MIVO-687424 format. One record per residue (C-alpha): z negated, y, x negated; residue number from 1. Coordinates in Angstrom, 2 decimals. Example, Ala and Ser with C-alpha at 12.3 -4.5 7.8 and 13.67 -1.06 7.14 Angstrom:
zz, yy, xx, nr
-7.80, -4.50, -12.30, 1
-7.14, -1.06, -13.67, 2
***
This chain:
zz, yy, xx, nr
36.37, 5.09, 25.80, 1
38.29, 2.16, 24.51, 2
37.47, -1.26, 23.18, 3
37.33, -1.52, 19.40, 4
39.75, -3.80, 17.66, 5
38.34, -6.38, 15.26, 6
39.78, -4.32, 12.39, 7
37.96, -1.16, 13.59, 8
34.72, -3.11, 14.04, 9
35.02, -4.55, 10.54, 10
35.88, -1.16, 9.06, 11
32.84, 0.51, 10.65, 12
30.53, -2.35, 9.62, 13
31.96, -2.14, 6.09, 14
31.30, 1.59, 5.99, 15
27.61, 1.10, 6.80, 16
27.30, -1.87, 4.44, 17
28.65, 0.36, 1.65, 18
26.25, 3.12, 2.73, 19
23.25, 0.74, 2.65, 20
24.37, -0.67, -0.72, 21
24.54, 2.86, -2.11, 22
20.88, 3.31, -1.23, 23
19.92, -0.13, -2.58, 24
21.73, 0.64, -5.86, 25
20.43, 4.24, -6.04, 26
24.09, 5.28, -6.27, 27
24.37, 8.81, -4.87, 28
28.15, 8.91, -5.37, 29
28.67, 5.71, -3.37, 30
26.62, 7.24, -0.54, 31
28.58, 10.51, -0.67, 32
31.84, 8.53, -0.56, 33
30.90, 7.38, 2.96, 34
31.19, 10.94, 4.32, 35
34.02, 13.16, 5.55, 36
33.76, 16.80, 4.55, 37
32.48, 19.15, 5.69, 38
29.67, 17.09, 7.19, 39
26.44, 17.91, 8.96, 40
23.08, 16.17, 8.78, 41
20.58, 16.98, 11.53, 42
16.93, 16.25, 10.84, 43
13.73, 17.67, 12.32, 44
15.79, 19.91, 14.61, 45
17.63, 21.57, 11.73, 46
21.26, 21.05, 10.76, 47
22.48, 21.21, 7.18, 48
26.20, 21.56, 6.53, 49
27.64, 20.18, 3.30, 50
31.07, 21.54, 2.40, 51
31.88, 18.84, -0.13, 52
30.54, 15.81, -1.98, 53
29.01, 17.97, -4.71, 54
26.79, 19.78, -2.18, 55
25.79, 16.51, -0.51, 56
25.03, 14.82, -3.83, 57
22.18, 17.25, -4.50, 58
20.60, 16.29, -1.17, 59
21.18, 12.56, -1.65, 60
19.69, 12.59, -5.15, 61
16.54, 14.25, -3.78, 62
16.36, 11.59, -1.07, 63
16.77, 8.82, -3.64, 64
13.84, 10.30, -5.57, 65
11.72, 9.85, -2.43, 66
12.97, 6.26, -2.10, 67
12.03, 5.60, -5.70, 68
8.51, 6.97, -5.16, 69
8.20, 4.82, -2.02, 70
9.48, 1.82, -4.03, 71
12.28, 1.11, -1.54, 72
14.63, -1.57, -2.83, 73
16.45, -2.88, 0.24, 74
18.00, -1.29, 3.33, 75
19.10, -3.17, 6.42, 76
20.48, -1.93, 9.70, 77
20.95, -3.20, 13.21, 78
23.74, -1.77, 15.35, 79
22.28, -0.53, 18.62, 80
25.42, 1.02, 20.08, 81
29.09, 1.60, 19.17, 82
31.55, 3.72, 21.09, 83
35.15, 4.41, 20.12, 84
37.17, 7.21, 21.66, 85
40.47, 8.06, 20.03, 86
39.96, 8.70, 16.33, 87
36.19, 9.20, 16.70, 88
33.41, 6.65, 16.87, 89
29.74, 7.08, 17.72, 90
27.29, 4.58, 16.28, 91
23.53, 4.22, 16.62, 92
21.72, 2.21, 13.96, 93
18.14, 1.08, 13.57, 94
17.27, 1.15, 9.87, 95
14.59, -0.76, 7.99, 96
13.97, 0.09, 4.35, 97
11.77, -2.32, 2.47, 98
9.78, -2.58, -0.71, 99
10.15, -5.48, -3.12, 100
7.57, -7.55, -1.21, 101
9.52, -7.16, 2.06, 102
7.06, -4.67, 3.54, 103
8.74, -1.95, 5.60, 104
8.45, 1.42, 3.89, 105
10.54, 3.24, 6.51, 106
11.90, 2.34, 9.93, 107
13.96, 4.82, 11.91, 108
16.96, 5.40, 14.18, 109
20.06, 7.38, 13.22, 110
23.06, 8.36, 15.31, 111
26.38, 8.83, 13.55, 112
29.58, 10.57, 14.55, 113
32.44, 9.04, 12.60, 114
35.99, 10.24, 12.23, 115
38.99, 8.15, 11.34, 116
41.09, 9.46, 8.50, 117
43.81, 8.07, 6.24, 118
41.24, 5.93, 4.39, 119
39.48, 4.67, 7.52, 120
36.27, 5.82, 9.16, 121
33.84, 8.20, 7.45, 122
30.58, 9.84, 8.55, 123
31.10, 13.38, 9.88, 124
27.63, 13.99, 11.37, 125
24.25, 12.30, 11.15, 126
21.52, 12.82, 13.72, 127
18.16, 11.51, 12.46, 128
15.68, 10.84, 15.23, 129
12.37, 12.58, 14.66, 130
9.70, 9.89, 14.43, 131
***
C-alpha cells in the first residue's frame, strides 16, 4: 500500500462527487460514465456483470425509478476508508440519500474497487453491504 498523492485524492473525490451528482440529477449516463467496463455490482450476495455502459444504463435507469418513487433529491457520502495499491484503489463510503425535506430515505455502506486508466480512476466493482 502506498500513500495517495493530493492529485489522486482529488481525482477519487471528484469521481464520487460526479457519481453523486448523477444521482441527484437523475442522469443515468453521468452515473455510467463513472465506471470502467466490464464492471461488477454485488448486492444481496449476487454479482451482476455489465459488459458496457449500455448494459449498465438499463440497471441504473431502474434504480433511478426507485429513487424517484422514494422522492430522493440529494445524495451525500462520507469516506470511511481509502487504500491505494499500484493502479487500484479501494474506497468505502457511507451514503445518505435524502428527500426534499432533508429526511434520510436511504443510508447504506458501499465498498468500491477502482482502477486507474488513461482518464483517471473509474469504478470496476461495487460491493453493497446488505442492510
